[in-house]
C-alpha positions as CSV (number, residue, x, y, z in Angstrom):
1,M,19.5,-26.7,10.9
2,L,20.7,-23.3,12.4
3,S,24.0,-23.6,10.5
4,V,22.0,-23.8,7.3
5,F,19.7,-20.8,7.8
6,L,22.1,-18.5,9.6
7,P,24.1,-17.6,6.5
8,L,20.8,-16.8,4.7
9,V,19.7,-14.5,7.5
10,R,23.0,-12.7,7.5
11,F,22.8,-12.4,3.7
12,M,19.3,-10.9,4.0
13,K,20.6,-8.2,6.3
14,L,22.3,-6.7,3.3
15,L,18.9,-5.4,2.1
16,R,19.1,-2.6,4.6
17,Y,21.8,-1.0,2.4
18,F,19.5,-1.0,-0.7
19,E,17.0,1.8,-0.3
20,V,15.4,0.9,-3.6
21,F,14.1,-2.2,-1.9
22,R,11.8,0.1,0.1
23,L,10.2,1.1,-3.1
24,L,9.4,-2.5,-3.9
25,M,7.8,-2.9,-0.4
26,V,5.7,0.3,-1.0
27,A,4.6,-1.0,-4.4
28,F,3.6,-4.4,-2.9
29,Q,1.8,-2.7,0.0
30,N,-0.2,-0.5,-2.4
31,S,-1.1,-3.6,-4.5
32,V,-2.3,-5.7,-1.5
33,P,-6.0,-4.5,-1.7
34,A,-6.3,-5.8,-5.3
35,L,-4.6,-9.2,-4.7
36,P,-7.4,-11.0,-2.7
37,V,-9.9,-10.7,-5.6
38,L,-7.3,-11.7,-8.1
39,S,-6.3,-14.7,-6.0
40,Y,-9.9,-15.7,-5.7
41,F,-10.4,-15.7,-9.5
42,M,-7.1,-17.6,-9.9
43,A,-8.4,-20.3,-7.5
44,V,-11.7,-20.5,-9.4
45,L,-9.8,-20.9,-12.7
46,V,-7.5,-23.5,-11.3
47,L,-10.3,-25.6,-9.7
48,F,-12.5,-25.5,-12.8
49,S,-9.7,-26.4,-15.2
50,A,-8.4,-29.1,-12.8
51,T,-11.9,-30.6,-12.6
52,G,-12.2,-30.6,-16.4
53,L,-8.8,-32.3,-16.7
54,Y,-9.7,-34.9,-14.1
55,L,-12.9,-35.8,-15.9
56,A,-11.3,-35.7,-19.4
57,E,-8.2,-37.8,-18.7
58,E,-7.9,-41.4,-17.8
59,R,-6.8,-42.5,-14.3
60,S,-3.7,-44.1,-15.7
61,N,-2.6,-40.6,-16.8
62,I,-3.8,-38.4,-14.0
63,P,-4.4,-40.7,-10.9
64,S,-6.0,-38.2,-8.5
65,M,-7.4,-34.7,-8.3
66,S,-4.3,-33.4,-6.6
67,Q,-2.2,-34.3,-9.8
68,S,-4.9,-32.5,-11.9
69,I,-4.6,-29.4,-9.7
70,W,-0.9,-29.6,-10.0
71,L,-1.1,-29.8,-13.8
72,A,-3.5,-26.8,-13.9
73,V,-1.2,-24.7,-11.7
74,V,2.0,-25.4,-13.7
75,T,0.1,-24.7,-16.9
76,M,-1.4,-21.5,-15.6
77,T,2.0,-20.2,-14.4
78,T,3.5,-21.2,-17.8
79,V,6.1,-23.4,-16.0
80,G,5.1,-26.7,-17.5
81,Y,7.3,-29.3,-15.7
82,G,6.1,-32.1,-18.0
83,D,5.5,-34.7,-15.3
84,F,1.8,-34.7,-16.1
85,V,0.5,-33.9,-19.6
86,P,-2.9,-34.3,-21.3
87,K,-3.3,-37.2,-23.7
88,T,-7.0,-36.9,-24.6
89,L,-8.7,-34.4,-26.9
90,G,-10.8,-33.1,-24.0
91,G,-7.6,-32.6,-21.9
92,Y,-5.9,-30.7,-24.8
93,V,-8.9,-28.4,-25.1
94,V,-8.9,-27.7,-21.4
95,V,-5.2,-27.0,-21.3
96,F,-5.4,-24.8,-24.4
97,A,-8.2,-22.7,-22.9
98,L,-6.4,-22.5,-19.6
99,T,-3.2,-21.3,-21.3
100,L,-5.0,-18.5,-23.2
101,L,-6.9,-17.4,-20.1
102,S,-3.7,-17.5,-18.0
103,V,-1.9,-15.1,-20.4
104,W,-4.7,-12.6,-20.0
105,F,-5.2,-13.1,-16.3
106,L,-1.6,-13.1,-15.1
107,A,-1.1,-9.7,-16.8
108,L,-3.5,-8.1,-14.3
109,P,-1.5,-8.6,-11.0
110,V,1.8,-8.0,-12.9
111,G,0.4,-4.8,-14.4
112,I,-0.9,-3.6,-11.0
113,I,2.4,-4.2,-9.2
114,G,4.4,-2.7,-12.1
115,Y,2.2,0.4,-12.1
116,E,2.6,0.8,-8.3
117,F,6.4,0.4,-8.6
118,T,6.5,3.0,-11.4
119,A,4.5,5.4,-9.3
120,S,6.8,4.7,-6.3
121,W,9.9,5.2,-8.5
122,K,8.6,8.6,-9.8
123,R,8.2,9.8,-6.2
124,R,11.2,7.8,-4.9
125,G,12.7,10.9,-3.3
126,E,9.6,11.5,-1.2
127,V,9.3,7.8,-0.2
128,L,13.0,7.5,0.8
129,V,12.9,10.8,2.7
130,M,9.7,9.8,4.5
131,T,11.3,6.6,5.6
132,R,14.5,8.2,6.7
133,T,12.7,11.0,8.6
134,R,10.4,8.6,10.4
135,K,13.4,6.5,11.4
136,C,15.2,9.5,12.7
137,L,12.2,10.7,14.7
138,E,11.6,7.3,16.1
139,K,15.3,6.9,17.0
140,W,15.3,10.2,18.9
141,G,12.0,9.4,20.6
142,Y,9.8,11.8,18.6
143,T,6.2,10.8,18.0
144,S,3.3,12.6,16.3
145,A,2.6,14.2,19.7
146,G,6.1,15.6,20.0
147,L,6.3,16.6,16.3
148,S,4.6,19.9,17.1
149,L,7.4,20.8,19.5
150,L,10.0,20.0,16.9
151,F,8.1,22.0,14.3
152,S,7.9,25.0,16.6
153,Y,11.6,24.7,17.5
154,V,12.6,24.9,13.8
155,D,10.1,27.7,13.1
156,V,12.4,30.6,14.0
157,D,10.1,33.4,13.0
158,S,7.2,31.8,14.8
159,D,4.7,32.3,12.0
160,G,3.4,28.7,12.3
161,T,4.9,27.6,9.0
162,L,8.3,26.5,7.7
163,S,10.0,28.5,5.0
164,I,12.3,26.7,2.6
165,S,15.4,27.8,4.5
166,E,13.9,26.6,7.8
167,F,13.0,23.3,6.2
168,L,16.5,22.8,4.8
169,E,17.9,23.5,8.2
170,L,15.5,20.9,9.6
171,M,16.7,18.3,7.1
172,R,20.3,19.1,7.9
173,Q,19.8,18.8,11.7
174,L,18.0,15.5,11.2
175,R,21.0,14.1,9.3
176,I,18.9,11.9,7.1
177,G,21.5,11.9,4.3
178,I,19.9,13.9,1.4
179,D,21.4,16.7,-0.6
180,K,20.0,20.2,-1.0
181,D,18.3,19.6,-4.4
182,T,16.5,16.5,-3.0
183,A,15.4,18.5,0.1
184,I,14.0,21.2,-2.1
185,S,12.1,18.7,-4.1
186,V,10.7,17.2,-0.9
187,F,9.7,20.7,0.3
188,Q,7.7,21.2,-2.9
189,L,6.0,17.9,-2.4
190,F,5.1,18.9,1.2
191,D,3.8,22.3,0.1
192,D,0.3,21.1,-0.9
193,D,-1.2,24.6,-1.3
194,H,1.9,25.9,-3.1
195,S,2.1,28.8,-0.7
196,G,5.9,28.7,-0.4
197,S,5.8,27.5,3.1
198,I,4.8,24.3,5.0
199,A,2.2,24.3,7.7
200,Y,2.2,21.9,10.6
201,N,-0.8,19.9,9.2
202,E,1.0,19.5,5.9
203,F,4.2,18.3,7.7
204,L,2.2,15.9,9.9
205,R,0.2,14.5,7.0
206,H,3.4,13.5,5.1
207,I,5.5,12.3,8.1
208,F,2.7,10.5,10.1
209,P,-0.2,10.0,7.8
210,E,-2.0,7.6,10.1
211,E,-1.9,9.9,13.0
212,Y,-3.0,12.8,10.8
213,V,-6.1,10.9,9.6
214,Q,-7.0,9.9,13.2
215,Q,-6.7,13.4,14.5
216,H,-8.7,15.0,11.7
217,S,-11.2,12.1,11.6
218,A,-11.9,12.6,15.3
219,A,-12.3,16.4,14.8
220,S,-14.6,15.9,11.8
221,I,-16.8,13.4,13.7
222,R,-17.2,15.8,16.7
223,K,-18.0,18.6,14.3
224,S,-20.5,16.5,12.4
225,C,-22.2,15.3,15.6
226,A,-22.6,18.9,16.7
227,I,-24.1,20.0,13.4
228,V,-26.4,16.9,13.1
229,G,-27.5,17.4,16.8
230,Q,-28.3,21.1,16.2
231,A,-30.2,20.2,12.9
232,M,-32.3,17.5,14.7
233,K,-33.1,19.9,17.5
234,N,-34.3,22.6,15.0
235,F,-36.3,19.9,13.1
236,R,-38.1,18.7,16.2
237,S,-38.8,22.3,17.3
238,S,-40.3,23.1,13.9
239,S,-42.2,19.8,13.4
240,P,-46.1,20.0,13.5
241,A,-46.3,17.4,16.2
242,H,-44.1,19.5,18.5
243,Q,-46.1,22.6,17.7
244,S,-49.4,20.9,18.5
245,D,-48.0,19.6,21.8
246,A,-46.8,23.1,22.7
247,S,-50.3,24.5,22.0
């Protein structure tokens, strides 16, 4: 068994040399939230059509419900093996309706994944640089906590931001394998406010987005709690019930 799967595993290791594969992974990850709903409707469509086929066809043609589900699945996916086919008018009507609905339905997930891949391809430089940068930082032991130290080390003029020359030097020192033009494009993507420099928050948001959200969410929650607490305190002090008790 191991001798059969080992060559396949070794062949799959070649994927690490194809960086475009990462774009496909990003596209699938961005499409995951929409897939459960589409999968549910696909299951409903298959079960309803399989039930209609099972009721319309004779048992000599489709012996069990499992064969009916199999016929519905291969029809919906436009594979059509031909091992089970409808022979009654009702079966033909169900398969005809299922074929039409399948053409419309299957265009949804394919369109979503295709759109996400197109969006990932348009910003492929950013995606690939993000992946390379994270790998380099993880390889050298840097985390979101130590990123501020790296940022301050590269910030030669100590103004709290990275100019384009400082950013290019950072990319060169990280040795992530991008040319100057790509690094300039990435710098422009990082520069959210188009100020000509990159602040630490902008750098952190692009390199470690999860940690950025956690840090800013915690700060926003603390600020909101303080504002709401002060507002409730002012409301209680100005309420008629509180004033009558004080009198």
